[in-house]
C-alpha positions as CSV (number, residue, x, y, z in Angstrom):
1,M,-20.4,-21.1,-63.1
2,S,-23.2,-18.9,-64.5
3,L,-26.4,-18.2,-62.6
4,Q,-28.3,-20.4,-65.1
5,E,-25.9,-23.3,-64.6
6,Q,-26.2,-22.9,-60.8
7,F,-30.0,-22.9,-61.1
8,D,-29.9,-26.1,-63.2
9,A,-27.6,-27.7,-60.7
10,A,-29.9,-26.7,-57.8
11,M,-32.9,-28.2,-59.8
12,A,-31.1,-31.5,-60.0
13,D,-30.1,-31.3,-56.3
14,S,-33.7,-30.7,-55.4
15,K,-34.6,-34.2,-56.4
16,N,-32.1,-35.7,-54.1
17,L,-32.5,-33.9,-50.8
18,P,-31.8,-35.9,-47.7
19,E,-35.4,-35.5,-46.4
20,R,-38.6,-34.2,-47.9
21,P,-39.2,-30.6,-47.1
22,D,-42.5,-29.6,-45.3
23,N,-45.4,-28.4,-47.5
24,M,-44.7,-24.7,-47.0
25,T,-41.0,-25.1,-48.1
26,L,-42.2,-27.2,-51.1
27,L,-44.5,-24.4,-52.1
28,K,-41.6,-21.9,-51.9
29,I,-39.4,-24.2,-53.9
30,Y,-42.1,-24.4,-56.6
31,A,-42.8,-20.7,-56.6
32,L,-39.2,-19.7,-56.9
33,Y,-38.6,-22.3,-59.6
34,K,-41.6,-21.0,-61.6
35,Q,-40.7,-17.3,-61.1
36,G,-37.0,-18.1,-62.0
37,S,-37.9,-20.1,-65.1
38,A,-41.1,-18.4,-66.4
39,G,-41.4,-15.0,-64.7
40,D,-44.6,-13.6,-63.2
41,A,-47.6,-16.0,-62.8
42,T,-49.8,-16.4,-65.9
43,G,-53.1,-18.1,-66.6
44,E,-56.2,-18.4,-64.5
45,R,-56.1,-19.1,-60.7
46,P,-57.4,-22.7,-60.2
47,G,-60.9,-23.1,-58.6
48,M,-61.6,-23.4,-54.9
49,T,-61.9,-27.2,-55.1
50,D,-58.4,-27.6,-56.6
51,F,-56.6,-26.9,-53.3
52,V,-53.1,-28.1,-54.3
53,N,-52.9,-26.2,-57.6
54,R,-54.5,-23.1,-56.2
55,A,-51.9,-23.0,-53.3
56,K,-49.1,-23.5,-55.9
57,F,-50.5,-20.7,-58.1
58,D,-50.9,-18.4,-55.1
59,A,-47.3,-19.0,-53.9
60,W,-46.1,-18.2,-57.5
61,A,-48.3,-15.1,-57.9
62,A,-47.0,-13.8,-54.6
63,L,-43.6,-13.4,-56.2
64,A,-44.9,-11.1,-59.0
65,G,-42.4,-8.4,-59.8
66,T,-39.4,-10.5,-58.6
67,S,-36.8,-10.6,-61.3
68,Q,-36.1,-14.0,-62.8
69,D,-32.4,-13.7,-61.7
70,D,-33.4,-12.8,-58.1
71,A,-35.8,-15.8,-58.0
72,K,-33.1,-18.1,-59.4
73,Q,-30.6,-17.0,-56.7
74,Q,-33.2,-17.4,-54.0
75,Y,-34.0,-20.9,-55.3
76,I,-30.3,-21.8,-55.3
77,D,-29.9,-20.6,-51.8
78,L,-33.0,-22.4,-50.5
79,I,-31.9,-25.7,-52.1
80,E,-28.4,-25.3,-50.7
81,S,-29.8,-24.7,-47.2
82,L,-31.8,-28.0,-47.5
83,K,-28.9,-30.2,-48.5
């Protein structure tokens, strides 16, 4: 199975986890997904009043420079650990 196929399978699995991860883990899942699928963060950082989207953007931006393949593998490993 290719890395992309494993990534796609992990994406499907992420919707059926036995319990909802805590917020920090959810941010990590989001950031690894975005880095793996789109690369480094783009666009403007959301304003201070948009707490949720600002936290998501910051988590993604913290992965800048991580290759998409590395992010995909980390995403797969994280989802596997939560199953």
